[in-house]
N, C-alpha and C positions, 0 to 999 in steps of 0.2 A: 579405503581399507588398505591394510599393509600388503605388500606384494606377495608374501607367502600365502596369505589367505586367498587372494585372487587366484593364484596358481592352483591351490588345492580345490577351490570351488570349480574352476574350469575343468580340472582333471576329473573330478567326481562326476560331473555331468557327462563328459565325453566318454569315460570308461563305462558308465552305466548305459549310455546309448549304444555303445559297441556291443555290450552283452545282450541287450534287448534285441538288437538287430540280428545278432548271431542266432539267438534262440528262435526268432521268428522264421529264420531261413533254414535252420538245421533240423532235419527230421529226427536225428538222434543226438540230442543236446550234449550228452556226455561222451560222445565218441571221439572227439578231438579236443579234450579239455586243455591240454598243454598248448596247442596252437591257439586256442581261444584266449588263454591267459596272456600269451605274447601279444596278441592283437589288442586286447584291452589295455595293456601297458603302453603300447605305442599310441593308441587313441588318447590315453590319459596324458601322454607327453604333448601331443598336439593341442589338447584342450588347455593344458597348463600354459603353453606358450601363447596361445590366443587369449587366455585369461589375463595375461600381462600386457598384451599388445596395446590396448587403448591408452595406456599411460605414456606412450611415445610422445604425446603432446606436451609432456613435461620438458621436452627438449626444445620447445619453441620459446627461445629466450633471446634477449638482446642486451648487449653491454651498455647500450644507450637508453634502454627503457626497462627499468627494474620491474615494472608492473605487467610487462607483456606476458610473462608466465602465468600471472593471475588471470589475465583475460582469456587465455586459451587452454589452461589445464582443466580437465573435465569438461571440455567444450565439444567440438564437432566429432572428435574421435569417440566420444562417449554417447553420441546420439544413437537411439535405437535404429533409426533409419539408416545410419551409416554401418551398422553391424554386419549386414550381408556382404558389403564391399570390403570392410575391414577383414572379415573372416576369409574372404577370397584371396586377399593379398597375403595373409599369413599362410594359407594353404598353398599358395603358389610358391612361396619361399621355402616351405617345408617339403614340397613334393620331391625335389631331387634327393633329399635325404631319406624320405620315408616311402618312396614309391614301391619298394620291394616288400614293404611290410603292410601297407594299407592301400586299398583302392582309393581313387580320388574322391569318390562319393562319400566314403566313410571319413576320409581325411577332412573334407570340407564340412561334413556334419559335426565332427569333433571340434573343429575350429569355430564353427558358427555358435555352438552351444557355449563354448568357453568364452567367446567374445561377448555374447549377449549377457552372460552372467556378470561380467565385470561392471558395466554401468548400473545394472540393477542393484548389485551389492553396494556400490558407491552411494547410490541414492538412499540406501538404508542408514547412512551416516548423516552428519549435519553440515558438511561443507558446501553442498549444492552441486548437482550434476545436471548438465544440459541434455536430459533424455529426449526432449520433444523437439529439438531443432529439426528442420527450419520452421516448424509450425508455431513454436512458442519459444521465447527466450527466457522464460521463467525457469530457474533451476529447481530440480527436485531435491529436497532434503527432508527425509522422513524421520530422522532423529531416533532411530531404533537401536543403533549399536554404535559403540565408539570405533574410531579408526583402528584401534588395537584392542582386541578382546581375546585372550588366549582360550577361554572356555569355548567360545564360538568356533574358533579355529580347530581346537582339538575334537569337537563333535564331528567335524568333517574329516580331519586328517587321520585319526585312528581307524575309522571304518574304511577309508580309502586304502590305507596301508594293508589292512587285512584282505581287501578285495583284490589288490594287485599281487598278493602272495599266494592265494589259494584259488584254484580254478572253480571250486564248488562254492566259494563265498558269495553271499548276496549282501554283504555288509554295507556297500555304498548306498543302497536304498535307505537303510537305517540311518546312515549319516546325514543324508539329505533331509529325511523326515525330522531328525533331531534338530538340525539347523533351522528348519522352518518352525519347529515348536519353540525354539529359543527366541526367534524373532516375534513369534506370537506372544510369548511371555513378556517380552520387552514392550509390546504394544499395550499390554495390560498395565505394566509399570508406568508407561508413559501417560496413560489416562489418569492413573492415581496421582502422578506428579502434577499434571496440568490442573486437575480438579483442586488439589491442595494449593497450588499457586494462585489460582483464581480466588479461592477463599481468602488467602492471606491478603491479596490486593484489595478485595472488598472490605476486609476488616480495617484496612488502612484508609479507606475512603477513596481508593484509586480506581480509575477506569482505564485498564490497559489498552493502549493504542496498538501495541504489538507485543506478542507473547511467544516465548519459546522455552521448551524443556528438552533436555538431552542427557543421556547417561554420561557419567564421568568415565575416565579411561579404565578399561579392562574389567568392568563390572556392570551389573544391572541394579545394584542396591542403592548407590548414591547418585542422585540426579541434581543437575544444575538447572535452575529456572531463572529466566530473565523476562522482564516486561518493561515497557516504556510508558511513562505517565508524565504529562506536563513537561516534556522535553528532557526528562531524566530517565536513565536506565537503572533498574533495581535488580540486584542479584540475590537469590535465595537458594539454599540447598535443602534437599530432603533425603532422609534415610528411609527407604521403603522396604522394611521388613514386615513381619506380621502386624506390627504397629508402625505408625508414621512419626518421625521426629523432624521438626523444622529447625533449620539453622539460618537465622536472619543474616543477610549479607550487606554489602556496600551499595551505595547509590552514587551516581555520577552524572553530570550533565552530558547529553549528547553534544557532538561537535556542532556548535552554533555558527551562523554566518560570520559574526564578528570575530570569533576565534579562528575560523578558517582564513579570513583575510589577514589576521595578525600573523598566523603561521606562514601563509604564502608570501607575505612581505612584498606584495606587488609583482611577484614572479608568476607570469601567466602559466608557464609549464608546471610549476609547483601546484598552482591552484587546480589545474586540470587533473593532475595526479591525485590530489586529495579527493576530488569528485569521483574519479574512477575507483578509488579505494572505498569510498562511501557505498558505491554500488556493490562492490565485491563483498563488503561486510554486511550486506542486507540492511543498511541504514543504522547499524550499531557502531558507527565510528565515534570515537571519543578521543579527547586529549588526555593522555595518562596523567593522573594527578601526581604520580611519583616521578614523572619525567616530563616536565613542561616542554612543549614543542614536538613531542612524540605522538603521532596519530596512530591509534591502535584499534583493533577489532575487539569490541567488548564481549563478543560471543564466547571467547576462549580465555581461560586463565588457568594457572596451575592449581589454584584452590577454587572450588565452586562458589564460595561465598565472596570472592574478591572480584573487583573490576581492575585487573592488572593484565592487560593484553599480552599474549605470548608472541604476537607478531604485529608489525605495523611499519609505518614510514618515518624516516628521520632524514635530516640534512646536516651535513658537516658545517655549513655556514652559509652566508649570503651568496647566492648564485650557484651553490653546489647542486649537483644532480641528486635526484631522489634515490634513497636507498631503501630497499625492503629488507628488514632485519627480523630475525626471530630470536627469542630469548626464553629459556626454560629453567630459570633459577628455581631450585627446589631445596630450600634450607632444611636442616633437621627439625626446626620448629614447625615449618610448613608440613613436613612429612608427618609429624606427630598429630597436627590438626586434621590432616586428610584421613589418617588411619582412625582417629577418634570418630569422625563423621561416618567413615565407611562401616564401622562396627556399631554405629548408633549410640555412641557414648556422648556425654556432655563435654562441651569444650571449656577449657579453663577460662574463667571470666565471662562466660556467656550464660545467662539465665536460661533454665529449661524452657523450650518452646513447645508448642502443641504436639501432642502425641496422637 
């Protein structure tokens, strides 16, 4: 999830906990409202900082290994078992700055809630978060929300803003409830998209070996579906309004062993990097049809109907080091197609699909 949403989520949990703690201990809850407001603000600050802290793993990088950041981002710092220690580190760093405003117990609680919220929120996206280390190396990717969704963020941010401005406000509880309801609605949409995708695959005579559905950026209306059949990955898009519209997409072969060997060109390091990337992409590694030699992650594209990876591996030439590159080309024509699908309209040149 984007850093701002992580900070807001962490701050919401921490500020809410500070208020609950005060009310449980205060015999006259309204007697010191101004002091309570200051306390919840500093608790929110601690929760926001802790809510950002797990992404420190993004700095685990190497100039000699372009894939190191992929191996360790959303890794051990995002494990739920690491959260108490991570929160303790953040609280220790903040203690010299906040010790006159918060007792260490409340400071640690604020950091713990903010830190825990981060990996759980990341797991609601589709990139894969290693929640269960060291017991399992299987990443969690619940595909409920895009990494950037302003509606979800505003449901948290506006109530938090009110809660930190008025001592009598209880808005943060409403914000957390609305955020949970948003994720619940996404779960319903996800089931609709998965059911539709399985039906489409069946109508094609396909038996999906692997299937994934996820919301497109910043909305819950347009979903991208992928499945693997007979060594090929198929993309489809669905507009999930009151009625459902299907947009058939592209199909492309997964990266086969012979293609892997051709791209590696006898370079053992390059071959190993391709295999590491195949694991990172959850088996959806492909050679981009528009850029031969570019090994991409088919899970992500700028248009939900396309298999045109937004990131992947490339090499400048024989013996060159592996480069991890991202590309986000979004032409006016692509923008028009995306908006048409987002609003459930027919695409030019595409026959109407099932509603």
